[in-house]
N, C-alpha and C positions, 0 to 999 in steps of 0.2 A: 303636708306636714302630718306627722303621726299624732295619734290621739294623746299618748303620754307626753310628748313634747309640747303640744298645744296646751294641755292641762298644766304642765310645769310653768310655761310662759304666762298663762293666765293667773296662776297662783302668785308668781313673782310680781306681776303687775299690780295685783290687788294688795299684796304685802307692802309694796313701795307706796302705793296710793294711801294706805292706812297710816303711813308715817309722813305727815305733812311738813315736818320741820327738817329741812336738809341743811347740813353744815355749809355746803358750798354747791353752787350750781356747777354743771359739768365743765363749763369753760374755765371758771375760776379755779376749780379743783385741778384741772389739767395744767393751768398756768403755774400753780403752786408746785405740783409734781415736777414740772419741767425745771423749776428753780434748783431742785435738789442735786447736789454733787457730793462726792466723797462720802463721809459718814452719814450725811443727811439722806442719802439714797435709801437707807434702811428704814426711814420714817414712813409709816403707813398713815395716810390722811383719810379719814373716814368720810363717806358720802353722807351718812346720817350720824348725828351725835349719839354717843352711847351713854345710857344711864349707868351710874355707879352705885354700889351698895355703900351705905353709910356705916362703916365699921370704925370703932374707936381705935385711936392710937394715942400716944402721950408725948409730952415734952419732958425735959430733964428733971423737972420738979415732980413728975408723976401726974400732972394735970391731964385729964382725959379731953380729947377733942375729936372732931370728925372733919372731913374735908369740906363739909357744908359750912363750917365755921368761917371759912375764908371765901365763900361765894361773894361775887361782886368784883372779883379780879381774876385774871388768867393765872393759872398755876401750872408750873412745870414740876410734876411730882416724880422724883427719882427714888426708886427703891434700890438700896445698896447694902453692902455688908463690909466690915473691916477686913474679912478674910478673902474678899473677891478682888483679884488683881485688876481687871478692867474697871471695876468700880473705883478703886483707889486712883487709878490713872486718870479718870475723867473728872474727879472731884475738884481739882484746881480750875478746870475749865468751867464747871458749874458755878464755882465761886466768882469767876470773872464775868459770867453771864449775869449773875445777880447784881454785880456792880454796874454792868452796862445797861441792863434793862429793868432791874428791880425798882419797885416804888409802889405808888398807889394803885396801879392797874395790873401789875405783874409781879410774881414772886417765884423764886425757886424754892421748892420744899424737898429737902433730902431726908428720906425716912429710912433709918437703919432697921432692916427687917431680920427677924430671927435672933439668934444668940450673938449679941454684940455688947461687950462690957462698956459701960460709960467711960471708964478710965482709958480703954483702948481707943474709943472714938476721939476723946479729947487729945490723946497723944498723937493720933494720926492727923487730926486737924492742925495741931501745932507743927508737926514735922512737914506737912504739905503746905503750910501757910494759908490754910482755909480760915478766913475770919468773918465772912459775910453770910454764911449759911447757918440755918438753925440746926440744932441737934434734936431730931424727932425720932421716936422709937416705936417700933411695931414688934415687940419682943417675942410674940408667939407667931408672927407672920400672918395673922388673920386678915389684915387689910390687904397685904400683898396678894394673898391667895384669892380674896374676894374680887380683886381687880385683875386677876389672871396673870399676875407677875410671878411666873413659876420659875424662871431663871433670873440671873442677875448679871448686869444691871438692866432694869427696865425703866423707861422714862415716858410719862404720860402727860400730854397737854390737856388741861381742863379749861373749858370756857368759863365765862363769868357766872353761868348758872350751875356749874359743877358737872357738866357733861363732858365725856371724853371726845375730843375732836381729832387727836393724832397720838401715835405711839411709836416709840423706837426701842427695839430690843437690842441689847449689846452696848458697848461703849461708844462714845462719840466725842468729838471736839466741839463742845457747846460754846466755846468762845470764838469759833471761826467766823469769818465774815459771812460764809454761806449759812451757818446756823442762825445768825442774827437776821439775815435776809429772809430765810424761810419762816422763822418764828414771827417776824413782823408781818409777813404776808398772811400767815394763818390768823393772826389776831386782827389785822385790818379788814380782812375779807369775811370773817366768820359772822 
């Protein structure tokens, strides 16, 4: 083995050893990855939970909040915009996911990022029949950028402590049986 390769392997081992909290052991993670079909194949399941930056966003009344305000439950945080076609397409499925799984331990948080007029969001929700999702706003896109959501839609699963455990970039059918199965496995095993 060459010295640079040996050094790289040693550095990687030390780095992994310095991170004692793993989201999933290798066998569990692989089982979750094997569950994914169709849209869920795009979901990246993290070996180690990722910390997120606590950047403020707001509700429709202008009340400031951070994602830490909802720690204690799993959150599926979806960054979207009214002008984004895949975002608009997946919103009814996110609404159905909130109906199917939302409650004390899980919630879907849809955060309109960038320039989205409140009237436009409300009109879209009414047209699409979205009645179970909050209207949350990230008007300058600061939260989305801090979380690495540079394209739209981006959906991030946070654990109860507010760490990122999985991410899906692009649209998905969040109401599919496979999505429900994958999310339940992620939350049961984490």
